[in-house]
N, C-alpha and C positions, 0 to 999 in steps of 0.2 A: 301698764303698771310696771314699775321697777320694784324688784324684790331684793332685799339685802339680808344676808345671813351673817349675824355678828357672832363670832366665835372667840371665846377667851382661850388663851394659850394653855397648854398642859402644865401640870404641876412641876415645881422645881424644889431643890433642897431648901432654899430659903422659905418657900411656902410651908414646907413641912416643919421647919424650925420656928416659924412665926416671925421671921425677919421682914421688915419693910423693904421691898425691892425697889419700887419707884423706877427710875430710869437706869439703875445699875443693870448691866448686861449679863444676866444670869442664864445659863443653859437649862434645858429640861433635864429632869432626872429620868431613870428608867420607867418609873410609873407614868410620868408625863408623856414619854414616847409611846407607851402602850395606850394611854388615853387618846392620843392623836390618831393612832392606828384604828381604834374603835370608832372614832368620829369619821374617819375616812371610809370605814366599812359601812357605817350607817348611811353616809351621803351617797355611796356607790349604789345603794339599793333604793334610794329615793329619787325625786325629780332632779334632773341634771342642772348644773350651774354653768354659767357662761364664762366667768372670769373670777380671779382671786387677787386680792390686795392684802398686804401684810404690813403691820408695824415694822419699823426698822430694827427693833430689838431682837436679839438672838432667839429668845424663847418663843416669840411669836413666829418668826421666820421658820424655825425648825418645825413647829407645829404645822404651819402652812405647807411646808415641803412634804412632810409625812402624809398629810391629807391629800395633797396634790398628786403624789405618787400613786395613791390608791384610786383616785377618780380621774386620773390623766388630765390634770389641770395645773399648769405651772403658775407660779406667782407672776402676775402681770407687772407689778411694780411694788415698791415699798413706800410708805408715806409716814413721815415723822409726826404728822398731826394726830395719828392714832396710837402713838406710843403712850406708855403709862405716865401717870402724874409723877412729876419730880418731887421727891420728898426731902430734898436738901440734906441736912445733917442727920435726919432720922433714918436714912437709908442704911441698911445693914444692922439695924438694932431691933430688938424685940420689945414688946409692950412693957415688960418688966424693966428693961434698960431705959426705956423712955421715962418711966416713972422715977427711977432712981437718979437719972441725970437731970431731968427738967421739972419733976414734980407733977402733981395731979392735973395741972392746967397746961401741960406741954403743948396741946393742940392750939392754944391761943398765942403761943410764942412765935416770934419771927426766927425760923430755923432754916431759912433759905429754900423752902419748898414752893412749889407752884400752887396758885390758888385754884380751888375747885372750879370757879367760874371760868378761868382761863382754859381749863381742860375741856369743859363742856362747850365752850365757844369754838375751840379748834375741832372738836368732834363733830359738831353740827355743821361747821364750815366744810369739813371733809364730806359729810353726807350730801350736802347740797351740791357740791362739785361733782360727785360721782353720779348723782341722779340726773344731772344735766348732761354729763359726758357720755354716760352709758344708759340713757333712757330706754326703758323697756327690757333691760337685761336682768339676769339673775346673778347677783354679785356676792361672793363670799368675802368677808372682811375678818382677818385674824388680828385681834387686838388684846386688850388687858382689862381686868376687872373694874378698876376705878374709872378708866376712860369710857368703857361701855356704859357703866351704870350712870355716871354723871351726864353723859350724852343723852341717854334715855330720859333722865329727869328733866333736862332742858327741852328736849324735843316734844315730849308728851307729859307735861307736868300734871295734868289731871289724872293720868293713869299711874305715874311713877312718882310717888312722894318720897320713897326711898327704894333702894335696889340692893340686891346681893347677886353677884355673878360668880357661879362655880367654874372651876377649871374645866376646860373643853365643853362648856355648855354652849348651846346655840340659841340665839334670840333672832326671830325673823320679823323684819319690818317690811311694810309695803308702802309705796309712794305713788299716789295717783293725783294728777292735777293739783299739786301743792298741798295735798292732804296726806298726813302720815297715819299709819295704823300699825299695831303690833299683832301679828298672827300667832306668835309663839314666844314664850319668855323663859329664859334660863333652863332649857330642857337638857337633861343629862340621861335620858333613858338608855342610851348606848353604853353607859358606864356601869351597868348593874353588876357585871362580873369582876370589876376591878376594885381591890381593896386599897384605900389610900392611907 
């Protein structure tokens, strides 16, 4: 059995301000760094992991490095396939700004963003690759909310009709003989002491 722990990066200032980040390379804020420390502490006391892969975006890499420092597990490599959905012209704007610029139906407009199907395809492609390459291992993957959520919906559509992924939550998947299952979804029990 191959086990994959999907972790969303820690919170950023744009998360706090409600700005769409997409593929814009935003760093963690202090709360995000603390969240990553808490995740590292949690993982330190749980079952060991064999390797860690991160999105190439700064907020994910920083989260992975903080976790890795606590559990003595460096980032094996970064992978663009698990970066956040590109939001095109919407990046850097809030919901209020979306509505004032493009109106109520802004989601239906062509604003240069990536299609959700493209994100889920690259996410599933990544998971298939790592389960072949690292079969039988326990793999941590630090990624992004929409990427994780859309990948889950494509991988396990009967379980995930919709998803919401919290900052520094962990979702654990298992893969056995071409079968996928979800052992844990969007768990943030390690964040109880942190105010966002």
